[in-house]
Structures are given as structure tokens and as C-alpha cells.
C-alpha positions in Angstrom: -32.4 69.1 199.1 -28.9 68.4 200.3 -28.6 71.9 201.8 -31.6 71.1 204.0 -30.4 67.8 205.2 -28.4 69.3 208.1 -31.3 71.5 209.4 -33.9 68.8 209.1 -31.7 66.3 210.9 -30.9 68.9 213.7 -34.7 69.6 214.2 -35.4 65.9 214.3 -32.6 65.4 216.9 -33.9 68.2 219.1 -37.5 66.8 218.8 -36.2 63.4 219.9 -34.4 64.9 222.9 -37.6 66.8 223.9 -39.6 63.6 223.6 -37.0 61.8 225.8 -37.3 64.6 228.4 -41.1 64.2 228.4 -40.9 60.4 228.8 -38.4 60.8 231.7 -40.8 63.2 233.4 -43.7 60.9 232.9 -41.8 57.9 234.2 -40.6 59.8 237.3 -44.1 59.9 238.6 -44.2 56.2 239.2 -40.5 55.2 239.3 -37.7 56.9 241.2 -35.9 59.2 238.7 -32.6 57.6 239.8 -33.9 54.2 238.7 -35.0 55.7 235.4 -31.4 56.9 234.9 -29.9 53.5 235.8 -32.1 51.7 233.3 -31.4 54.3 230.6 -27.6 54.0 231.2 -27.7 50.2 231.1 -29.6 50.2 227.8 -27.3 52.9 226.2 -24.1 51.0 227.3 -25.5 47.8 225.7 -26.3 49.5 222.4 -23.2 51.6 222.0 -21.0 48.8 223.3 -22.2 46.6 220.5 -21.8 49.4 217.9 -18.3 50.1 219.2 -17.4 46.4 219.0 -18.5 46.3 215.3 -16.0 49.2 214.7 -13.2 47.4 216.4 -13.3 49.6 219.6 -14.1 48.7 223.2 -15.8 50.6 226.0 -13.6 48.6 228.5 -10.4 50.6 228.2 -8.2 52.6 230.6 -8.7 55.7 228.4 -12.0 56.3 230.1 -10.1 56.9 233.4 -7.4 59.2 232.1 -6.9 63.0 231.7 -9.5 64.9 229.7 -11.7 61.8 229.1 -12.0 61.2 232.9 -12.9 64.8 233.5 -15.5 64.6 230.7 -17.0 61.5 232.2 -17.2 62.9 235.7 -18.7 66.1 234.5 -21.2 64.1 232.4 -22.2 62.1 235.6 -23.0 65.2 237.6 -24.8 66.7 234.6 -27.0 63.6 234.4 -27.9 64.1 238.1 -28.9 67.7 237.6 -30.6 67.1 234.3 -32.8 64.1 235.5 -33.7 65.8 238.7 -34.5 69.0 236.8 -36.8 67.2 234.4 -38.5 65.4 237.2 -39.0 68.4 239.6 -39.0 71.6 237.5 -41.3 72.6 234.7 -40.2 71.2 231.4 -40.5 74.6 229.7 -38.1 76.1 232.2 -35.6 73.3 231.8 -35.7 73.7 228.0 -35.3 77.5 228.3 -32.3 77.4 230.7 -30.5 74.7 228.6 -30.4 77.2 225.7 -27.7 79.1 227.6 -25.2 76.4 227.0 -23.6 77.9 223.9 -23.0 81.1 225.9 -21.4 79.3 228.9 -19.2 77.2 226.5 -17.9 80.5 224.9 -17.3 81.9 228.4 -15.5 78.8 229.6 -13.4 78.7 226.5 -12.3 82.3 227.1 -11.6 81.8 230.8 -10.1 78.4 230.9 -8.8 77.7 227.4 -7.6 81.2 226.6 -9.7 81.6 223.4 -10.2 85.3 222.4 -13.6 86.8 223.0 -14.3 90.4 222.0 -16.6 92.9 223.7 -19.5 92.1 221.4 -19.6 88.4 222.5 -19.0 89.4 226.1 -22.1 91.6 225.9 -24.1 88.8 224.3 -23.1 86.5 227.2 -24.1 89.1 229.8 -27.5 89.5 228.0 -27.9 85.8 227.9 -27.3 85.4 231.6 -29.8 88.2 232.2 -32.3 86.0 230.4 -31.4 83.1 232.7 -32.0 85.4 235.8 -35.4 86.4 234.4 -36.3 82.7 234.3 -34.9 81.6 237.6 -35.6 84.8 239.5 -33.5 84.3 242.6 -34.6 86.5 245.5 -38.2 86.9 244.2 -41.3 85.5 245.7 -41.9 83.4 242.7 -38.4 81.8 243.0 -38.5 78.0 242.7 -35.3 76.3 243.9 -35.9 73.4 241.5 -35.1 75.8 238.6 -31.5 75.8 239.8 -31.2 72.2 238.7 -31.2 72.8 235.0 -28.7 75.7 235.7 -26.5 73.1 237.4 -26.8 70.9 234.3 -25.7 73.8 232.1 -22.6 74.4 234.1 -21.6 70.7 234.3 -22.4 70.1 230.6 -20.2 73.1 229.8 -17.4 71.5 231.7 -18.0 68.3 229.7 -17.9 70.1 226.4 -14.7 72.0 227.3 -13.1 68.7 228.4 -14.2 67.1 225.1 -12.0 69.6 223.2 -9.0 68.1 224.9 -9.9 64.5 224.3 -7.3 62.8 222.0 -8.3 62.0 218.4 -7.6 58.3 219.1 -10.8 58.1 221.2 -13.7 57.1 219.0 -17.0 59.0 219.1 -18.9 55.8 219.9 -16.6 55.2 222.9 -17.4 58.7 224.2 -21.1 58.0 223.7 -20.9 54.7 225.4 -19.1 56.2 228.4 -21.6 59.0 228.5 -24.4 56.4 229.0 -22.2 54.4 231.4 -21.9 57.3 233.9 -25.6 57.6 234.0 -25.6 54.4 236.1 -23.5 55.8 239.0 -25.4 59.1 238.6 -28.7 57.2 239.1 -27.3 55.3 242.1 -26.2 58.6 243.6 -29.7 60.1 243.1 -31.3 57.0 244.7 -29.0 57.3 247.8 -29.4 61.1 248.2 -33.2 60.9 247.9 -33.6 57.8 250.0 -35.4 56.0 247.2 -35.8 52.3 246.8 -36.0 50.3 243.6 -39.5 49.7 242.2 -40.6 46.8 240.0 -41.9 48.6 236.8 -45.1 47.3 235.2 -45.4 46.6 231.5 -46.4 50.2 230.7 -43.4 51.6 232.5 -41.0 49.2 230.8 -42.5 50.2 227.4 -42.0 53.9 228.3 -38.4 53.1 229.4 -37.7 51.4 226.1 -39.2 54.4 224.2 -37.0 56.8 226.3 -33.9 54.9 225.3 -35.0 54.8 221.7 -35.6 58.5 221.6 -32.2 59.2 223.2 -30.3 57.1 220.7 -32.3 58.5 217.7 -31.6 62.0 219.0 -27.9 61.4 219.3 -27.6 59.7 215.9 -29.5 62.5 214.2 -27.3 65.1 215.9 -24.1 63.3 214.7 -25.5 63.1 211.1 -26.5 66.8 211.2 -23.1 68.0 212.3 -21.3 65.8 209.7 -23.5 66.2 206.7 -24.8 69.7 207.0 -23.2 73.2 206.8 -22.4 74.1 210.3 -23.5 77.7 210.0 -26.9 76.7 208.6 -27.4 73.7 210.9 -26.3 74.9 214.4 -29.0 77.6 214.9 -31.7 74.9 214.6 -30.5 73.6 218.0 -32.8 76.2 219.5 -35.8 74.2 218.1 -35.5 72.1 221.3 -36.9 75.1 223.2 -40.0 75.2 221.0 -40.5 71.4 221.3 -39.9 71.5 225.1 -42.4 74.4 225.7 -45.0 72.8 223.4 -44.8 69.5 225.3 -44.8 71.2 228.6 -47.9 73.2 227.8 -49.9 70.4 226.0 -48.9 67.4 228.1 -48.1 68.7 231.5 -50.4 71.8 231.7 -47.5 74.2 232.2 -48.1 77.9 231.6 -44.9 79.9 231.1 -45.4 83.5 232.2 -44.3 86.6 230.3 -41.0 86.8 232.2 -40.0 83.2 231.4 -40.9 83.7 227.7 -39.0 87.0 227.6 -35.9 85.4 229.3 -36.0 82.5 226.9 -36.1 84.9 223.9 -33.2 86.9 225.3 -31.1 83.7 225.7 -31.9 82.6 222.1 -31.1 86.0 220.6 -27.8 86.2 222.5 -26.9 82.7 221.6 -27.6 83.2 217.9 -25.6 86.5 217.9 -22.7 84.7 219.5 -22.8 81.9 217.0 -22.9 84.3 214.0 -20.1 86.3 215.5 -17.9 83.3 216.0 -18.6 82.1 212.4 -17.7 85.5 211.0 -14.4 85.6 212.9 -13.6 82.0 211.8 -14.1 83.0 208.2 -11.9 86.1 208.7 -9.1 84.0 210.2 -9.2 81.5 207.3 -9.1 84.3 204.7 
């Protein structure tokens, strides 16, 4: 059973993140999406601030405004803007599919900016993965929807966040990073409110309940993700990240009436295959370096 703990926790994490996306999309119909982000950020800061305090850490520290941590937080803020707008305005199935390109963009970024070696096989996988993204977004075609560029913006800024995370000092606690991640949702939400000309809305009891469920799903998803990466075998656990695509598409079809066409499904499949190949290749090379 212990061997399955990692994959089970990873699937649970991806399910919670997909539920969080669905709740955000539902809330954005009656409440400005920027306000949804602000409330989500405030709730997350409160929860992770308390947890950090119990571990003897604090979210109120100058480390949040220095070097790689500052870059990470700024990238996270813009990623939140792209992500929330993408969830609100683009089909959830498209958002879920495009997000699967992240492992490929992180590999590309590590090669370009961090000097990590990438062979021709992984370069080929990255190119095929980007072809899958183009099949989904379809720039220049009559069916092109400009809102599909929003999740692509999220992928790029989340990639910058992950690359910056690799340069964060070990003295920074994970709970601090998580708390700061929620904290930057607040200015990101304010930015969205300003750019869209939205005004604050007094949520009713139903909206407040959905907002609380959104926060709960986000925290549970994050917690399960941490447990999955710490308790499970990384090679067995990581591929189950792609289960988020399945959950996202199922929710999009059943709850929001979305109907992904053959091109979107083919592009999503190409991204997943390319990502899995890149993952397996990286694991094989890592084992070879150790031996």
C-alpha cells in the first residue's frame, strides 16, 4: 500500500485543484474574478500565516522582497492574474489542457536560463508539446479564441516562478513560500479589478459558502501535493499530475457544457505524451549520473 500512497495523494491533489478551478469559474459569474482572488488570497494568508507561526516562522520578513524569492513572488502574482482570468473567460477544458505544457516549459527554461543540459530527444519532445499547444490555441485560424492565450500566459509565468524557486535559499520555509504565494493573489486581484473596471460586490450566503469551499479545495490540493512529493517515489508519483487534465475536462463537459473538439483533444494528448517522455528521459539521465 505504501507504494501507492504517492500516486493516490497526487491524484487527490489534482482533483482538488480541478474542483478549485470549477468553483472559481462558478463564482466569477456573480462576483468579479478579481474579488474572488482577493478573498482567496486573504484566506490563504490567514491559514498559512497561522501554520508558519506554529513552526516558528513568519510571513512578515524581508526575505519575501529579496532576490529569487522576490522574483518568484512577482511571477506568482502575474500567474494568478492570467490563471484566474483564464478560468473565468476560457473553457475549463482548454485551460486544463494548456497547463499540462508546464513540465516542458520548465525544462526549456532550465536549459536556456540555468544552463542545464538538454539533449536532442528532450528538445524534440518540447517541440512536439508546443505543437500540441498550437493545436489547442490555433492562432490565425477562424476558430481562434483570444481568451485561450490567458492559460498560456499562466504557463509562462508559472515557469518563471518554478525556475526562481530553484534559486530560493534553503533557509526559507515551504510554509513561508506558500503563504507568500497566497499573499500575492491579493494585489493580483486588485490589478484585475482595476484593469477590468470592476467594483466590489457584496456576496450572498451562497457565494460566501462557495468561496470557503474554494479556499478549502486549494489548501487540501496543496497539502496533498506536498505529501505526495515527500512520501511517494518521484518517478511513480509525478506522472499522475496529468490526472488534472482528466478532471478538468470531465468537469468542463459535465458542469459547464463544454465540448472539446478533436483538435483540442489531439493537442492535449500530444502535450501529455511529450511531457511523460521528457519526465522519463530526465529520470533515466538522473539515474545514470548517480551510477
